[in-house]
All heavy atoms as TSV, in Angstrom:
chain	resi	resn	atom	element	x	y	z
A	1	MET	N	N	118.409	194.264	182.066
A	1	MET	CA	C	117.107	194.759	181.656
A	1	MET	C	C	117.207	195.586	180.376
A	1	MET	O	O	116.321	195.554	179.559
A	1	MET	CB	C	116.513	195.598	182.794
A	1	MET	CG	C	115.096	195.977	182.553
A	1	MET	SD	S	114.061	194.540	182.619
A	1	MET	CE	C	112.495	195.271	182.770
A	2	ALA	N	N	118.317	196.301	180.213
A	2	ALA	CA	C	118.475	197.129	179.032
A	2	ALA	C	C	118.561	196.267	177.780
A	2	ALA	O	O	118.096	196.651	176.720
A	2	ALA	CB	C	119.714	198.002	179.157
A	3	TYR	N	N	119.171	195.077	177.896
A	3	TYR	CA	C	119.272	194.187	176.733
A	3	TYR	C	C	117.893	193.710	176.289
A	3	TYR	O	O	117.617	193.639	175.106
A	3	TYR	CB	C	120.155	192.985	177.058
A	3	TYR	CG	C	120.135	191.952	175.967
A	3	TYR	CD1	C	120.794	192.173	174.761
A	3	TYR	CD2	C	119.427	190.771	176.113
A	3	TYR	CE1	C	120.760	191.253	173.743
A	3	TYR	CE2	C	119.383	189.841	175.095
A	3	TYR	CZ	C	120.063	190.083	173.915
A	3	TYR	OH	O	120.018	189.164	172.907
A	4	GLN	N	N	117.023	193.401	177.235
A	4	GLN	CA	C	115.697	192.887	176.890
A	4	GLN	C	C	114.863	193.924	176.154
A	4	GLN	O	O	113.984	193.579	175.387
A	4	GLN	CB	C	114.972	192.416	178.139
A	4	GLN	CG	C	115.576	191.150	178.716
A	4	GLN	CD	C	114.834	190.676	179.938
A	4	GLN	OE1	O	113.930	191.349	180.415
A	4	GLN	NE2	N	115.213	189.530	180.453
A	5	GLU	N	N	115.134	195.197	176.363
A	5	GLU	CA	C	114.402	196.232	175.643
A	5	GLU	C	C	114.818	196.303	174.183
A	5	GLU	O	O	114.048	196.699	173.328
A	5	GLU	CB	C	114.629	197.583	176.316
A	5	GLU	CG	C	114.014	197.661	177.699
A	5	GLU	CD	C	114.388	198.938	178.415
A	5	GLU	OE1	O	115.095	199.777	177.821
A	5	GLU	OE2	O	113.982	199.093	179.571
A	6	LYS	N	N	116.070	195.888	173.873
A	6	LYS	CA	C	116.582	195.968	172.517
A	6	LYS	C	C	116.417	194.663	171.737
A	6	LYS	O	O	116.712	194.629	170.554
A	6	LYS	CB	C	118.065	196.338	172.549
A	6	LYS	CG	C	118.335	197.729	173.074
A	6	LYS	CD	C	119.813	198.036	173.043
A	6	LYS	CE	C	120.074	199.426	173.586
A	6	LYS	NZ	N	121.509	199.748	173.556
A	7	GLU	N	N	115.986	193.591	172.393
A	7	GLU	CA	C	115.904	192.307	171.688
A	7	GLU	C	C	114.729	192.286	170.709
A	7	GLU	O	O	113.703	192.914	170.933
A	7	GLU	CB	C	115.813	191.147	172.678
A	7	GLU	CG	C	114.536	191.065	173.464
A	7	GLU	CD	C	114.550	189.947	174.491
A	7	GLU	OE1	O	115.521	189.189	174.539
A	7	GLU	OE2	O	113.586	189.846	175.243
A	8	THR	N	N	114.916	191.551	169.634
A	8	THR	CA	C	113.885	191.435	168.611
A	8	THR	C	C	112.798	190.480	169.091
A	8	THR	O	O	113.009	189.717	170.040
A	8	THR	CB	C	114.488	190.906	167.303
A	8	THR	OG1	O	114.956	189.580	167.519
A	8	THR	CG2	C	115.616	191.792	166.808
A	9	PRO	N	N	111.632	190.501	168.468
A	9	PRO	CA	C	110.580	189.560	168.867
A	9	PRO	C	C	111.031	188.092	168.747
A	9	PRO	O	O	110.673	187.269	169.577
A	9	PRO	CB	C	109.446	189.867	167.894
A	9	PRO	CG	C	109.658	191.283	167.504
A	9	PRO	CD	C	111.145	191.474	167.492
A	10	GLU	N	N	111.850	187.791	167.725
A	10	GLU	CA	C	112.333	186.415	167.570
A	10	GLU	C	C	113.241	186.024	168.734
A	10	GLU	O	O	113.138	184.914	169.268
A	10	GLU	CB	C	113.091	186.288	166.257
A	10	GLU	CG	C	113.583	184.874	165.985
A	10	GLU	CD	C	114.287	184.769	164.652
A	10	GLU	OE1	O	113.966	185.552	163.741
A	10	GLU	OE2	O	115.144	183.887	164.547
A	11	GLU	N	N	114.120	186.926	169.146
A	11	GLU	CA	C	114.995	186.650	170.280
A	11	GLU	C	C	114.187	186.488	171.561
A	11	GLU	O	O	114.493	185.637	172.400
A	11	GLU	CB	C	116.010	187.781	170.440
A	11	GLU	CG	C	117.043	187.839	169.338
A	11	GLU	CD	C	117.903	189.089	169.413
A	11	GLU	OE1	O	117.455	190.090	170.020
A	11	GLU	OE2	O	119.013	189.059	168.852
A	12	LYS	N	N	113.138	187.289	171.710
A	12	LYS	CA	C	112.303	187.191	172.904
A	12	LYS	C	C	111.577	185.854	172.951
A	12	LYS	O	O	111.523	185.188	173.990
A	12	LYS	CB	C	111.278	188.331	172.926
A	12	LYS	CG	C	110.439	188.352	174.168
A	12	LYS	CD	C	109.520	189.552	174.196
A	12	LYS	CE	C	108.703	189.558	175.466
A	12	LYS	NZ	N	107.824	190.721	175.554
A	13	ARG	N	N	111.034	185.395	171.794
A	13	ARG	CA	C	110.375	184.089	171.747
A	13	ARG	C	C	111.354	182.968	172.103
A	13	ARG	O	O	111.015	182.049	172.841
A	13	ARG	CB	C	109.790	183.833	170.357
A	13	ARG	CG	C	108.489	184.535	170.101
A	13	ARG	CD	C	107.842	184.028	168.823
A	13	ARG	NE	N	108.680	184.243	167.646
A	13	ARG	CZ	C	108.657	185.324	166.893
A	13	ARG	NH1	N	107.833	186.313	167.189
A	13	ARG	NH2	N	109.445	185.429	165.845
A	14	GLU	N	N	112.559	183.055	171.558
A	14	GLU	CA	C	113.564	182.026	171.830
A	14	GLU	C	C	113.939	182.010	173.315
A	14	GLU	O	O	114.081	180.956	173.912
A	14	GLU	CB	C	114.798	182.278	170.964
A	14	GLU	CG	C	115.853	181.220	171.077
A	14	GLU	CD	C	115.440	179.876	170.553
A	14	GLU	OE1	O	114.545	179.816	169.687
A	14	GLU	OE2	O	115.991	178.861	171.020
A	15	ARG	N	N	114.110	183.200	173.904
A	15	ARG	CA	C	114.446	183.276	175.324
A	15	ARG	C	C	113.331	182.708	176.182
A	15	ARG	O	O	113.575	181.922	177.111
A	15	ARG	CB	C	114.721	184.740	175.717
A	15	ARG	CG	C	115.092	184.915	177.177
A	15	ARG	CD	C	115.391	186.369	177.505
A	15	ARG	NE	N	114.361	187.301	177.092
A	15	ARG	CZ	C	113.238	187.538	177.764
A	15	ARG	NH1	N	112.994	186.903	178.881
A	15	ARG	NH2	N	112.362	188.421	177.311
A	16	LEU	N	N	112.069	183.049	175.860
A	16	LEU	CA	C	110.942	182.533	176.632
A	16	LEU	C	C	110.803	181.018	176.473
A	16	LEU	O	O	110.496	180.305	177.428
A	16	LEU	CB	C	109.653	183.229	176.208
A	16	LEU	CG	C	109.554	184.710	176.583
A	16	LEU	CD1	C	108.319	185.321	175.957
A	16	LEU	CD2	C	109.545	184.871	178.085
A	17	ARG	N	N	111.047	180.510	175.256
A	17	ARG	CA	C	110.972	179.064	175.028
A	17	ARG	C	C	112.038	178.334	175.846
A	17	ARG	O	O	111.775	177.313	176.467
A	17	ARG	CB	C	111.158	178.754	173.541
A	17	ARG	CG	C	110.974	177.297	173.184
A	17	ARG	CD	C	111.257	177.032	171.721
A	17	ARG	NE	N	112.658	177.250	171.394
A	17	ARG	CZ	C	113.620	176.350	171.610
A	17	ARG	NH1	N	113.335	175.203	172.152
A	17	ARG	NH2	N	114.862	176.632	171.285
A	18	PHE	N	N	113.247	178.905	175.879
A	18	PHE	CA	C	114.335	178.300	176.643
A	18	PHE	C	C	114.018	178.292	178.136
A	18	PHE	O	O	114.250	177.299	178.821
A	18	PHE	CB	C	115.640	179.046	176.365
A	18	PHE	CG	C	116.819	178.462	177.075
A	18	PHE	CD1	C	117.342	177.242	176.686
A	18	PHE	CD2	C	117.396	179.127	178.143
A	18	PHE	CE1	C	118.431	176.692	177.343
A	18	PHE	CE2	C	118.474	178.587	178.802
A	18	PHE	CZ	C	119.001	177.373	178.407
A	19	GLU	N	N	113.471	179.397	178.640
A	19	GLU	CA	C	113.103	179.461	180.054
A	19	GLU	C	C	112.008	178.443	180.385
A	19	GLU	O	O	112.036	177.814	181.440
A	19	GLU	CB	C	112.649	180.866	180.411
A	19	GLU	CG	C	113.764	181.885	180.417
A	19	GLU	CD	C	113.268	183.300	180.605
A	19	GLU	OE1	O	112.040	183.502	180.757
A	19	GLU	OE2	O	114.107	184.219	180.587
A	20	GLU	N	N	111.054	178.260	179.486
A	20	GLU	CA	C	109.992	177.276	179.703
A	20	GLU	C	C	110.559	175.860	179.723
A	20	GLU	O	O	110.143	175.031	180.520
A	20	GLU	CB	C	108.931	177.410	178.612
A	20	GLU	CG	C	107.822	176.387	178.688
A	20	GLU	CD	C	106.955	176.505	179.930
A	20	GLU	OE1	O	106.878	177.608	180.498
A	20	GLU	OE2	O	106.371	175.483	180.333
A	21	GLN	N	N	111.512	175.591	178.866
A	21	GLN	CA	C	112.130	174.263	178.858
A	21	GLN	C	C	112.872	173.999	180.152
A	21	GLN	O	O	112.869	172.875	180.656
A	21	GLN	CB	C	113.100	174.129	177.685
A	21	GLN	CG	C	112.425	173.973	176.359
A	21	GLN	CD	C	113.419	173.907	175.220
A	21	GLN	OE1	O	114.606	174.156	175.396
A	21	GLN	NE2	N	112.919	173.583	174.043
A	22	LYS	N	N	113.510	175.019	180.709
A	22	LYS	CA	C	114.225	174.848	181.975
A	22	LYS	C	C	113.242	174.588	183.113
A	22	LYS	O	O	113.508	173.782	184.003
A	22	LYS	CB	C	115.069	176.078	182.292
A	22	LYS	CG	C	116.319	176.154	181.461
A	22	LYS	CD	C	117.273	177.279	181.792
A	22	LYS	CE	C	116.928	178.270	182.814
A	22	LYS	NZ	N	117.881	179.371	182.930
A	23	ARG	N	N	112.092	175.260	183.093
A	23	ARG	CA	C	111.105	175.102	184.164
A	23	ARG	C	C	110.339	173.787	184.066
A	23	ARG	O	O	109.905	173.236	185.072
A	23	ARG	CB	C	110.104	176.254	184.135
A	23	ARG	CG	C	110.611	177.540	184.688
A	23	ARG	CD	C	109.468	178.510	184.941
A	23	ARG	NE	N	108.606	178.689	183.786
A	23	ARG	CZ	C	108.715	179.661	182.900
A	23	ARG	NH1	N	109.674	180.545	183.013
A	23	ARG	NH2	N	107.880	179.755	181.901
A	24	ASN	N	N	110.111	173.287	182.856
A	24	ASN	CA	C	109.227	172.140	182.680
A	24	ASN	C	C	109.818	171.149	181.659
A	24	ASN	O	O	109.337	171.057	180.533
A	24	ASN	CB	C	107.860	172.653	182.211
A	24	ASN	CG	C	106.806	171.574	182.227
A	24	ASN	OD1	O	107.065	170.461	182.647
A	24	ASN	ND2	N	105.623	171.904	181.744
A	25	PRO	N	N	110.853	170.376	182.045
A	25	PRO	CA	C	111.467	169.458	181.078
A	25	PRO	C	C	110.539	168.321	180.664
A	25	PRO	O	O	110.616	167.827	179.542
A	25	PRO	CB	C	112.705	168.941	181.797
A	25	PRO	CG	C	112.444	169.164	183.237
A	25	PRO	CD	C	111.524	170.342	183.329
A	26	GLY	N	N	109.631	167.893	181.525
A	26	GLY	CA	C	108.690	166.823	181.163
A	26	GLY	C	C	107.722	167.263	180.081
A	26	GLY	O	O	107.378	166.497	179.181
A	27	GLY	N	N	107.283	168.515	180.145
A	27	GLY	CA	C	106.391	169.046	179.120
A	27	GLY	C	C	107.085	169.145	177.777
A	27	GLY	O	O	106.486	168.905	176.735
A	28	ASN	N	N	108.370	169.476	177.804
A	28	ASN	CA	C	109.145	169.541	176.573
A	28	ASN	C	C	109.233	168.154	175.929
A	28	ASN	O	O	109.097	168.017	174.717
A	28	ASN	CB	C	110.539	170.089	176.860
A	28	ASN	CG	C	111.352	170.277	175.618
A	28	ASN	OD1	O	110.819	170.632	174.590
A	28	ASN	ND2	N	112.641	170.023	175.719
A	29	PHE	N	N	109.454	167.129	176.740
A	29	PHE	CA	C	109.506	165.759	176.224
A	29	PHE	C	C	108.156	165.364	175.628
A	29	PHE	O	O	108.080	164.788	174.547
A	29	PHE	CB	C	109.895	164.790	177.338
A	29	PHE	CG	C	109.874	163.351	176.922
A	29	PHE	CD1	C	110.881	162.855	176.127
A	29	PHE	CD2	C	108.845	162.518	177.308
A	29	PHE	CE1	C	110.870	161.532	175.728
A	29	PHE	CE2	C	108.815	161.205	176.909
A	29	PHE	CZ	C	109.835	160.709	176.118
A	30	SER	N	N	107.084	165.695	176.331
A	30	SER	CA	C	105.740	165.383	175.848
A	30	SER	C	C	105.452	166.086	174.528
A	30	SER	O	O	104.878	165.487	173.609
A	30	SER	CB	C	104.702	165.804	176.889
A	30	SER	OG	O	103.403	165.615	176.404
A	31	ASP	N	N	105.855	167.341	174.406
A	31	ASP	CA	C	105.662	168.077	173.157
A	31	ASP	C	C	106.407	167.406	172.008
A	31	ASP	O	O	105.902	167.310	170.897
A	31	ASP	CB	C	106.122	169.522	173.291
A	31	ASP	CG	C	105.220	170.353	174.180
A	31	ASP	OD1	O	104.088	169.896	174.440
A	31	ASP	OD2	O	105.656	171.430	174.615
A	32	GLY	N	N	107.618	166.938	172.290
A	32	GLY	CA	C	108.405	166.273	171.259
A	32	GLY	C	C	107.768	164.977	170.800
A	32	GLY	O	O	107.736	164.665	169.612
A	33	VAL	N	N	107.235	164.193	171.741
A	33	VAL	CA	C	106.580	162.936	171.393
A	33	VAL	C	C	105.312	163.199	170.593
A	33	VAL	O	O	105.051	162.552	169.575
A	33	VAL	CB	C	106.262	162.119	172.669
A	33	VAL	CG1	C	105.378	160.937	172.356
A	33	VAL	CG2	C	107.551	161.660	173.326
A	34	ASN	N	N	104.528	164.170	171.021
A	34	ASN	CA	C	103.298	164.489	170.305
A	34	ASN	C	C	103.592	165.028	168.913
A	34	ASN	O	O	102.868	164.750	167.960
A	34	ASN	CB	C	102.470	165.507	171.089
A	34	ASN	CG	C	101.889	164.916	172.348
A	34	ASN	OD1	O	101.717	163.709	172.453
A	34	ASN	ND2	N	101.606	165.759	173.322
A	35	ARG	N	N	104.648	165.802	168.743
A	35	ARG	CA	C	105.014	166.343	167.433
A	35	ARG	C	C	105.413	165.204	166.493
A	35	ARG	O	O	105.125	165.226	165.313
A	35	ARG	CB	C	106.152	167.342	167.597
A	35	ARG	CG	C	106.744	167.882	166.314
A	35	ARG	CD	C	105.765	168.702	165.497
A	35	ARG	NE	N	105.279	169.860	166.170
A	35	ARG	CZ	C	105.728	171.079	165.998
A	35	ARG	NH1	N	106.703	171.300	165.173
A	35	ARG	NH2	N	105.182	172.076	166.635
A	36	LYS	N	N	106.069	164.180	167.057
A	36	LYS	CA	C	106.497	163.049	166.234
A	36	LYS	C	C	105.294	162.348	165.622
A	36	LYS	O	O	105.291	161.997	164.444
A	36	LYS	CB	C	107.295	162.060	167.078
A	36	LYS	CG	C	107.675	160.809	166.326
A	36	LYS	CD	C	108.341	159.809	167.229
A	36	LYS	CE	C	108.532	158.501	166.487
A	36	LYS	NZ	N	108.928	157.435	167.381
A	37	TYR	N	N	104.246	162.153	166.404
A	37	TYR	CA	C	103.087	161.411	165.908
A	37	TYR	C	C	102.097	162.293	165.163
A	37	TYR	O	O	101.433	161.836	164.249
A	37	TYR	CB	C	102.384	160.702	167.066
A	37	TYR	CG	C	103.209	159.583	167.624
A	37	TYR	CD1	C	103.733	159.651	168.899
A	37	TYR	CD2	C	103.485	158.456	166.863
A	37	TYR	CE1	C	104.509	158.632	169.409
A	37	TYR	CE2	C	104.260	157.434	167.356
A	37	TYR	CZ	C	104.767	157.523	168.638
A	37	TYR	OH	O	105.536	156.509	169.114
A	38	GLY	N	N	101.994	163.548	165.537
A	38	GLY	CA	C	101.011	164.417	164.911
A	38	GLY	C	C	101.567	165.214	163.752
A	38	GLY	O	O	100.945	165.330	162.712
A	39	GLY	N	N	102.743	165.748	163.943
A	39	GLY	CA	C	103.324	166.587	162.904
A	39	GLY	C	C	102.524	167.855	162.715
A	39	GLY	O	O	101.780	168.288	163.581
A	40	GLY	N	N	102.655	168.432	161.566
A	40	GLY	CA	C	101.925	169.654	161.268
A	40	GLY	C	C	102.328	170.185	159.911
A	40	GLY	O	O	103.342	169.795	159.345
A	41	LEU	N	N	101.535	171.090	159.407
A	41	LEU	CA	C	101.843	171.674	158.106
A	41	LEU	C	C	103.112	172.508	158.150
A	41	LEU	O	O	103.814	172.627	157.151
A	41	LEU	CB	C	100.679	172.541	157.621
A	41	LEU	CG	C	99.432	171.798	157.163
A	41	LEU	CD1	C	98.364	172.788	156.760
A	41	LEU	CD2	C	99.757	170.871	156.011
A	42	ALA	N	N	103.426	173.065	159.301
A	42	ALA	CA	C	104.639	173.869	159.409
A	42	ALA	C	C	105.888	173.020	159.205
A	42	ALA	O	O	106.920	173.529	158.770
A	42	ALA	CB	C	104.692	174.547	160.767
A	43	ASP	N	N	105.814	171.734	159.505
A	43	ASP	CA	C	106.954	170.855	159.318
A	43	ASP	C	C	107.239	170.585	157.848
A	43	ASP	O	O	108.348	170.202	157.494
A	43	ASP	CB	C	106.727	169.521	160.035
A	43	ASP	CG	C	106.614	169.684	161.533
A	43	ASP	OD1	O	107.164	170.670	162.053
A	43	ASP	OD2	O	105.989	168.835	162.173
A	44	LEU	N	N	106.262	170.773	156.988
A	44	LEU	CA	C	106.451	170.504	155.569
A	44	LEU	C	C	107.186	171.625	154.847
A	44	LEU	O	O	107.827	171.381	153.831
A	44	LEU	CB	C	105.085	170.301	154.890
A	44	LEU	CG	C	104.284	169.078	155.306
A	44	LEU	CD1	C	102.932	169.108	154.622
A	44	LEU	CD2	C	105.018	167.814	154.954
A	45	GLY	N	N	107.075	172.832	155.331
A	45	GLY	CA	C	107.639	173.973	154.619
A	45	GLY	C	C	106.694	174.389	153.507
A	45	GLY	O	O	105.678	173.762	153.243
A	46	TRP	N	N	107.050	175.450	152.818
A	46	TRP	CA	C	106.134	175.971	151.803
A	46	TRP	C	C	106.070	175.064	150.593
A	46	TRP	O	O	105.024	174.943	149.953
A	46	TRP	CB	C	106.501	177.401	151.420
A	46	TRP	CG	C	107.757	177.551	150.617
A	46	TRP	CD1	C	109.009	177.752	151.100
A	46	TRP	CD2	C	107.875	177.517	149.200
A	46	TRP	NE1	N	109.896	177.833	150.072
A	46	TRP	CE2	C	109.227	177.697	148.879
A	46	TRP	CE3	C	106.959	177.351	148.160
A	46	TRP	CZ2	C	109.690	177.710	147.586
A	46	TRP	CZ3	C	107.434	177.371	146.865
A	46	TRP	CH2	C	108.784	177.554	146.585
A	47	LYS	N	N	107.169	174.377	150.260
A	47	LYS	CA	C	107.143	173.477	149.110
A	47	LYS	C	C	106.261	172.260	149.391
A	47	LYS	O	O	105.540	171.792	148.513
A	47	LYS	CB	C	108.548	173.028	148.755
A	47	LYS	CG	C	109.405	174.130	148.192
A	47	LYS	CD	C	110.806	173.629	147.881
A	47	LYS	CE	C	111.683	174.754	147.390
A	47	LYS	NZ	N	113.064	174.300	147.170
A	48	GLY	N	N	106.334	171.747	150.603
A	48	GLY	CA	C	105.507	170.605	150.964
A	48	GLY	C	C	104.031	170.946	150.994
A	48	GLY	O	O	103.192	170.165	150.549
A	49	VAL	N	N	103.712	172.123	151.518
A	49	VAL	CA	C	102.313	172.556	151.558
A	49	VAL	C	C	101.786	172.773	150.144
A	49	VAL	O	O	100.660	172.383	149.814
A	49	VAL	CB	C	102.164	173.838	152.412
A	49	VAL	CG1	C	100.762	174.400	152.305
A	49	VAL	CG2	C	102.512	173.552	153.854
A	50	LEU	N	N	102.608	173.377	149.282
A	50	LEU	CA	C	102.203	173.588	147.895
A	50	LEU	C	C	101.988	172.251	147.188
A	50	LEU	O	O	101.003	172.072	146.466
A	50	LEU	CB	C	103.257	174.423	147.160
A	50	LEU	CG	C	102.953	174.744	145.703
A	50	LEU	CD1	C	101.700	175.606	145.607
A	50	LEU	CD2	C	104.134	175.434	145.059
A	51	GLY	N	N	102.885	171.293	147.410
A	51	GLY	CA	C	102.733	169.972	146.811
A	51	GLY	C	C	101.478	169.270	147.288
A	51	GLY	O	O	100.769	168.635	146.509
A	52	LEU	N	N	101.194	169.369	148.576
A	52	LEU	CA	C	99.983	168.762	149.128
A	52	LEU	C	C	98.737	169.408	148.543
A	52	LEU	O	O	97.766	168.725	148.202
A	52	LEU	CB	C	99.986	168.906	150.653
A	52	LEU	CG	C	98.819	168.284	151.407
A	52	LEU	CD1	C	98.775	166.782	151.177
A	52	LEU	CD2	C	98.929	168.596	152.874
A	53	LEU	N	N	98.757	170.709	148.399
A	53	LEU	CA	C	97.625	171.428	147.817
A	53	LEU	C	C	97.403	171.014	146.361
A	53	LEU	O	O	96.263	170.761	145.950
A	53	LEU	CB	C	97.864	172.940	147.913
A	53	LEU	CG	C	96.716	173.835	147.494
A	53	LEU	CD1	C	95.520	173.613	148.399
A	53	LEU	CD2	C	97.154	175.276	147.550
A	54	ILE	N	N	98.469	170.912	145.589
A	54	ILE	CA	C	98.356	170.476	144.194
A	54	ILE	C	C	97.820	169.047	144.122
A	54	ILE	O	O	96.966	168.733	143.287
A	54	ILE	CB	C	99.711	170.617	143.477
A	54	ILE	CG1	C	100.037	172.090	143.277
A	54	ILE	CG2	C	99.715	169.875	142.142
A	54	ILE	CD1	C	101.433	172.354	142.772
A	55	LEU	N	N	98.294	168.185	145.006
A	55	LEU	CA	C	97.812	166.802	145.049
A	55	LEU	C	C	96.321	166.744	145.367
A	55	LEU	O	O	95.566	166.001	144.725
A	55	LEU	CB	C	98.604	166.007	146.087
A	55	LEU	CG	C	98.261	164.546	146.224
A	55	LEU	CD1	C	98.707	163.789	144.969
A	55	LEU	CD2	C	98.920	163.970	147.445
A	56	LEU	N	N	95.878	167.531	146.328
A	56	LEU	CA	C	94.456	167.538	146.689
A	56	LEU	C	C	93.593	168.080	145.558
A	56	LEU	O	O	92.524	167.519	145.255
A	56	LEU	CB	C	94.239	168.363	147.957
A	56	LEU	CG	C	94.756	167.748	149.248
A	56	LEU	CD1	C	94.639	168.734	150.389
A	56	LEU	CD2	C	94.016	166.470	149.564
A	57	ILE	N	N	94.025	169.162	144.930
A	57	ILE	CA	C	93.254	169.734	143.823
A	57	ILE	C	C	93.223	168.765	142.650
A	57	ILE	O	O	92.171	168.556	142.031
A	57	ILE	CB	C	93.826	171.108	143.419
A	57	ILE	CG1	C	93.572	172.116	144.535
A	57	ILE	CG2	C	93.221	171.591	142.109
A	57	ILE	CD1	C	94.267	173.446	144.342
A	58	GLY	N	N	94.364	168.143	142.334
A	58	GLY	CA	C	94.403	167.157	141.250
A	58	GLY	C	C	93.514	165.962	141.538
A	58	GLY	O	O	92.819	165.449	140.654
A	59	GLY	N	N	93.517	165.503	142.787
A	59	GLY	CA	C	92.645	164.394	143.166
A	59	GLY	C	C	91.177	164.754	143.043
A	59	GLY	O	O	90.363	163.946	142.591
A	60	TYR	N	N	90.827	165.963	143.430
A	60	TYR	CA	C	89.437	166.402	143.324
A	60	TYR	C	C	89.006	166.487	141.861
A	60	TYR	O	O	87.906	166.054	141.498
A	60	TYR	CB	C	89.248	167.756	144.014
A	60	TYR	CG	C	87.843	168.284	143.890
A	60	TYR	CD1	C	86.815	167.729	144.648
A	60	TYR	CD2	C	87.535	169.307	143.013
A	60	TYR	CE1	C	85.524	168.195	144.530
A	60	TYR	CE2	C	86.250	169.782	142.892
A	60	TYR	CZ	C	85.235	169.224	143.651
A	60	TYR	OH	O	83.959	169.677	143.522
A	61	ILE	N	N	89.881	167.042	141.015
A	61	ILE	CA	C	89.551	167.139	139.590
A	61	ILE	C	C	89.393	165.745	138.986
A	61	ILE	O	O	88.454	165.488	138.229
A	61	ILE	CB	C	90.622	167.964	138.842
A	61	ILE	CG1	C	90.529	169.428	139.266
A	61	ILE	CG2	C	90.467	167.835	137.330
A	61	ILE	CD1	C	91.673	170.286	138.769
A	62	GLY	N	N	90.302	164.834	139.336
A	62	GLY	CA	C	90.184	163.457	138.851
A	62	GLY	C	C	88.900	162.795	139.309
A	62	GLY	O	O	88.233	162.092	138.542
A	63	TYR	N	N	88.534	163.009	140.564
A	63	TYR	CA	C	87.293	162.447	141.097
A	63	TYR	C	C	86.079	162.990	140.347
A	63	TYR	O	O	85.185	162.239	139.966
A	63	TYR	CB	C	87.197	162.775	142.590
A	63	TYR	CG	C	85.831	162.505	143.177
A	63	TYR	CD1	C	85.421	161.205	143.448
A	63	TYR	CD2	C	84.953	163.552	143.458
A	63	TYR	CE1	C	84.165	160.963	143.980
A	63	TYR	CE2	C	83.705	163.321	143.986
A	63	TYR	CZ	C	83.313	162.014	144.248
A	63	TYR	OH	O	82.078	161.764	144.770
A	64	ARG	N	N	86.056	164.302	140.128
A	64	ARG	CA	C	84.918	164.899	139.418
A	64	ARG	C	C	84.823	164.388	137.977
A	64	ARG	O	O	83.733	164.146	137.473
A	64	ARG	CB	C	85.027	166.426	139.414
A	64	ARG	CG	C	84.879	167.054	140.789
A	64	ARG	CD	C	83.565	166.752	141.438
A	64	ARG	NE	N	82.481	167.305	140.649
A	64	ARG	CZ	C	81.195	167.073	140.864
A	64	ARG	NH1	N	80.831	166.306	141.855
A	64	ARG	NH2	N	80.277	167.604	140.102
A	65	LEU	N	N	85.957	164.226	137.310
A	65	LEU	CA	C	85.933	163.696	135.954
A	65	LEU	C	C	85.449	162.250	135.941
A	65	LEU	O	O	84.729	161.838	135.033
A	65	LEU	CB	C	87.321	163.806	135.309
A	65	LEU	CG	C	87.799	165.225	134.987
A	65	LEU	CD1	C	89.228	165.185	134.490
A	65	LEU	CD2	C	86.888	165.877	133.960
A	66	TYR	N	N	85.816	161.482	136.949
A	66	TYR	CA	C	85.366	160.094	137.044
A	66	TYR	C	C	83.854	160.038	137.286
A	66	TYR	O	O	83.140	159.260	136.664
A	66	TYR	CB	C	86.107	159.379	138.171
A	66	TYR	CG	C	85.653	157.958	138.371
A	66	TYR	CD1	C	86.039	156.969	137.482
A	66	TYR	CD2	C	84.833	157.611	139.441
A	66	TYR	CE1	C	85.619	155.664	137.650
A	66	TYR	CE2	C	84.412	156.323	139.621
A	66	TYR	CZ	C	84.805	155.340	138.724
A	66	TYR	OH	O	84.382	154.053	138.896
A	67	VAL	N	N	83.360	160.889	138.168
A	67	VAL	CA	C	81.926	160.919	138.480
A	67	VAL	C	C	81.119	161.351	137.260
A	67	VAL	O	O	80.029	160.829	137.006
A	67	VAL	CB	C	81.648	161.857	139.682
A	67	VAL	CG1	C	80.168	162.123	139.839
A	67	VAL	CG2	C	82.207	161.262	140.953
A	68	LEU	N	N	81.633	162.273	136.476
A	68	LEU	CA	C	80.916	162.745	135.292
A	68	LEU	C	C	81.015	161.767	134.120
A	68	LEU	O	O	80.373	161.971	133.097
A	68	LEU	CB	C	81.443	164.120	134.859
A	68	LEU	CG	C	81.130	165.258	135.833
A	68	LEU	CD1	C	81.814	166.536	135.365
A	68	LEU	CD2	C	79.631	165.475	135.962
A	69	GLY	N	N	81.813	160.730	134.239
A	69	GLY	CA	C	81.860	159.701	133.220
A	69	GLY	C	C	82.917	159.885	132.159
A	69	GLY	O	O	82.868	159.223	131.129
A	70	TYR	N	N	83.875	160.750	132.357
A	70	TYR	CA	C	84.929	160.939	131.359
A	70	TYR	C	C	85.936	159.788	131.391
A	70	TYR	O	O	86.662	159.592	130.446
A	70	TYR	CB	C	85.652	162.274	131.584
A	70	TYR	CG	C	84.789	163.453	131.233
A	70	TYR	CD1	C	84.327	164.318	132.200
A	70	TYR	CD2	C	84.427	163.696	129.902
A	70	TYR	CE1	C	83.537	165.404	131.891
A	70	TYR	CE2	C	83.647	164.773	129.572
A	70	TYR	CZ	C	83.182	165.623	130.563
A	70	TYR	OH	O	82.399	166.692	130.242
A	71	PHE	N	N	86.008	159.072	132.507
A	71	PHE	CA	C	86.877	157.904	132.624
A	71	PHE	C	C	85.969	156.683	132.786
A	71	PHE	O	O	85.438	156.418	133.849
A	71	PHE	CB	C	87.806	158.004	133.831
A	71	PHE	CG	C	88.754	159.166	133.754
A	71	PHE	CD1	C	88.761	160.141	134.752
A	71	PHE	CD2	C	89.647	159.291	132.706
A	71	PHE	CE1	C	89.636	161.191	134.694
A	71	PHE	CE2	C	90.532	160.347	132.645
A	71	PHE	CZ	C	90.529	161.302	133.630
A	72	PRO	N	N	85.805	155.881	131.729
A	72	PRO	CA	C	84.818	154.797	131.775
A	72	PRO	C	C	85.241	153.557	132.559
A	72	PRO	O	O	84.473	152.640	132.698
A	72	PRO	CB	C	84.609	154.453	130.293
A	72	PRO	CG	C	85.855	154.868	129.629
A	72	PRO	CD	C	86.369	156.050	130.406
A	73	TRP	N	N	86.466	153.468	133.066
A	73	TRP	CA	C	86.857	152.249	133.747
A	73	TRP	C	C	86.184	152.161	135.043
A	73	TRP	O	O	85.949	151.994	135.967
A	73	TRP	CB	C	88.373	152.091	133.848
A	73	TRP	CG	C	89.084	153.151	134.616
A	73	TRP	CD1	C	89.205	153.270	135.943
A	73	TRP	CD2	C	89.777	154.275	134.068
A	73	TRP	NE1	N	89.914	154.371	136.285
A	73	TRP	CE2	C	90.283	155.002	135.160
A	73	TRP	CE3	C	90.006	154.746	132.810
A	73	TRP	CZ2	C	91.015	156.140	134.991
A	73	TRP	CZ3	C	90.740	155.876	132.667
A	73	TRP	CH2	C	91.232	156.560	133.746
C-alpha cells in the first residue's frame, strides 16, 4: 500500500490498465480490433496532426480560389 501512495499518475494508469487486461481479455482484443479499423488522431503524433491540419487548410484555400475563379480550368 505504501508503494501505491508514491506512484506517479502515469504508473497508476499503467497499473490499472494492466489489471483491466487481466480481468477482461476479450475486451482487450475487441479494443485492439476496433483501434485497427478506427484509429485516431493520437496515433498520428504531433507531426501527423500538423501535416493533416496543413493539408486541410491548403485544400480549403485551393477550393476557395477555385470557386472565386482564380483557377479557370
